[in-house]
N, C-alpha and C positions, 0 to 999 in steps of 0.2 A: 365651361370646363376649366378648373383651376390647374395651372401648370406647376408641377413640383420640380424640385432640384433634379431628380432622376430623369424627369421628362426632358429637361433642358439638355442634359448630358446625352441622352439617347437621340434627341433630335439633331444634335451636332454630329453624332456618329452616323445617323441616317444621311445627313447632308454629304458627309465625306464619301460614304459608299455610293450614293446616287451620282456624285460627280465622277468618281473613278470607275464605277461599274465593276468594282473588285474589292472584296474584303481584304485581300492581302495588300493591295496598293494603298487602300484607305488606311489600313493599319500602319503601314510605313509612314504615311503622312502624319498620323496622329501619335505615333510612338507607342501603339498598343498592338496586341496580337490580333490576327484575323479572327481567331476563335472567340476572343473577347468581344469583338465587334458583332459577330454573328449572334452571340448570346444577348448582347444589348438590344439588337434589333428585334429578336424574337420576343424579348420582354416588352418592348414598346408595342409590337403588334398585338400581344396578348392583352395589354392594358386597354388599348383603344378598340380592340375587336375587329381590326381590319388588316388584311395582308397588304404589305407595301412593296414587297420584293418577290420576284420569281427567281428561285435559286436552282441552278443545275451544277454539275461538276465542272462545267466549262464556262459558265457565264452567270452574270447577275443582271437582271433587267427590272425595271420598275413596272408595277401594276398601274392600272388607271388611277387608283387611289394614291399610289406612290408618286406618280407624275403630278397629280394635283397638289399633294403636300410639298413636293420639291419646289414647284412654282410659287407656292404661297410663302414658304419660309426662307428661301435662299437669300433674298434681298434683305429682309429684316435681320437675319443672323449675320450677314456680311456687315450690315450697318453697326451692329453691336460690336463685332470684332474691330471695326475701324475706330469706334468710340474708345475701346480699351487701348488700341494702338496709340491713339492720340494722347493718352496719358503719359506716354514715354517722354514727352517734352518737359514734364514736371519732375522727372527722375534726375538724380545726380549722374547716373550712368544708364544708357539705353539698355533695354532687355527685350527678350523675345526670340523668335525663330524666323529665319529667312530661308526660302528655298529658291535656288537659281537653276536655270537650264542653260548651259553654255556649250559651244563647240570646243573641240580639242585644242585648237590653236589658241583660242582666247583663254582657256584654262591655264595653258602653259605660259604664254607670253604676257598676258594681261593680269590674271589673278594671282599666279604664283608669287610674283614680286611684292604684292601688297598684302597678302593674307597674313604673314607673320606680324606685321604692324597692326592689322585689323584685330587679330586675336589678342594682342597685347593691350591695345587701347580699350577694347570693348569686350571684356571677359564675360559679361552677362548676356551677350548676343550669341545665339547658336546659328551657324551658317551651314546649310546643306547645299552641295553643288552636284547636280546631275550633269555629267559630261557626255554629250551626244552631238553628232553632226546633223541629225535629222531635225527638221523643223517640226515643232510641236506647238499646239495651242497651250500657251502657258497657263491660261485661266482654267481650262478643262483639265489640264494635267496637274493642277494643284500647286503650281509654282507662283511665287510672288513676282518673278520677273525672268526675263531671258536676256541673253547677249548674242547679238548677231552683227554681221556687216550692215552698214547703213542702208544699202539698197535692197535688203531682204526683210526689213522690219515690216510687219503688217501695218496697213494704213490706219487701222482703228486703234492703234496703240500709241501711248505717249513714249517718245524716244528721247534719251539723254546721251549726248556724245561722250565717249570715254577715251578716244584716242585720235591722233592725227590720221591722215590717209595712209593706206597700206601700199607699199611698193611691191609689184608683182614682177617676177623675173623668170627666165628660162634657164634651166641648168641641166647638165649631163655629167657623167663620170669621165675622167680622162681616158679610160680604156674604151668606152663607147665612142667618144669623139675621135680617137685615133683610128678606130675601125671604120666609122661611117662618115667622118668629115665634120667640119664645123659649119653650121648654117650661118650665112651672112645676111640673109634677107628673110622676112616672114614667109615668102613663097617657098623657100628651101625646106620649110618644115613638112611640106607635103611628101618629101622623100625620106622622112625619118620615122622611126618608131616612137610614138609619143604616148605618155601615160595620161589618159583623160580622167578628170575628177568630177564627180557629181557634187552639186551643192546640196544644202540641207533640204531643198524642195524636190530633189530628185532629178534636176536638170544637169546635163553635162556642160561643164564650163567651156565656152569658146575662149580661145586665147586672145586677149585684147592687148595690142601692141601699139606704141606711139613713138614717133620721132619727128622733131621739128614741126609740130603742128599736123603731121600726117597720122592717121589712125587706121589700123588694120585689125579686123576681127577674123581669126582663122579657125575653121573647124578642122582640127588636126586629125590625122589618121592614127590609129593605134588599136592594138588587140586587147588592151586592158582598160577597164573603167573601174575606178576605186573612189572611196569617199573619205579618205583619211590621209592627211598630209605626211605624217611620220612614216606610214607604210609606203607611200609613194617615194619619199626620199630614200628610204632603205633600198627599194628596188632600183632607183636611179644609181645609187652608189654601187650596186651589183652589175651595172652595165645594161639594164633592161631597156632603157630608152631615155628620152628627154622628159622633163616635167616643168610645169608652169606652177609656181608656188610663191607665197609671200616671202620676200627677201629675209625677213626676220627669222623664218623657219629654216633657211639654208645657209645663213651667214657662217655658222660654225663649220659646216662641211666645206664651204669655200675656203675658210681660213686654214683648215686642216689638210686641204688638198684632195679630199675625196669627191668634191664637186667642183665643176667649173661653170661660171656663168657665161652664156652665149647671147648673142643679139643684145649686147649691153646697151647700145644706143636705141634699142626698141622697147625697153621696159616701160611699164605704165603704173600709174597710181590710182587705186580705187578707194571707195569710201572706207573709213575706219570702223572701229567697233562702237556699237551703241547698246546701252541697256534700255530695255523696253518693258512696259507693264500696262495693265488695263487702264483705260481712260475712265473707267467707272469706279476706280479705287484710289484712295489717297495714298501718297508715297509713305510706306512704312519707315520708321526711323532707322532700322537696320540697313535698308537700301539707301537712304539719304546719306548716312555716314560712309557707306561703301563708295558711293559716287564721289563724295567729297575727297575721300582718301585716294582714289585712283587719280583724280584730277590734281591732287597735291603731289603725289609721287611720280606721276607721268611716266609709267613704265614704257609706253609706246608714244610718248609725246602727246600733245593736245592742241 
């Protein structure tokens, strides 16, 4: 069977829908409407005479034929995409589209300082950033890469360090500390209201504290569990309790007096931010220059 130009386009559309199991999400990835994708896939099914997708109002699943086609073409089409991406090194200016998945704190403190320079230097590169604290499979999610703390990067991914270690501290509002007292030792935290934070994998952080070679891990008490640093800081400033947060996220509040750091001699340093991507794919030029720019500008050290 000879493959036409329309077949190639429709197969690329099929691959996007098969990966995302959603016409809407696949359309967002490709920059086309979900209805256009649906029309494309119906035309492909009509030409080959085989149904590839089961469609309902709530879900899209692959038929047995669809599973077979997906397994057969995903690697060859990825290889073609990588071959086209490799041509970027022959361009005067890199071009293409990069999709990243990053947590809120990394978006604010790591990417925001470098994006203006990135856009100015590489006007032909399109950068899409999905900001979420939830761990996602960047490959299945259609992303070129993700950014996470070093200790949370999946082992089967290639990781590139983007920052120095992150200092973690305990903070409270002056009003809260006036009412409940200042903790002097990690054990004192058991008598305080603490805001617990879940990591991207859904686990509640234990507060890791260090002093003079001593390390304490405290499962703090608290009636609230949240997954976003800015929300936690806002609640702490309102006197709800104590929080364990990256110092870079609370420095402004400390300087302005809305927050006070406690247990200062018990703060600890954890792994910094890493960019990670599939070990089965070559590094796209857009990601390569982004990594280089972050290391050049060093918004969080390196």
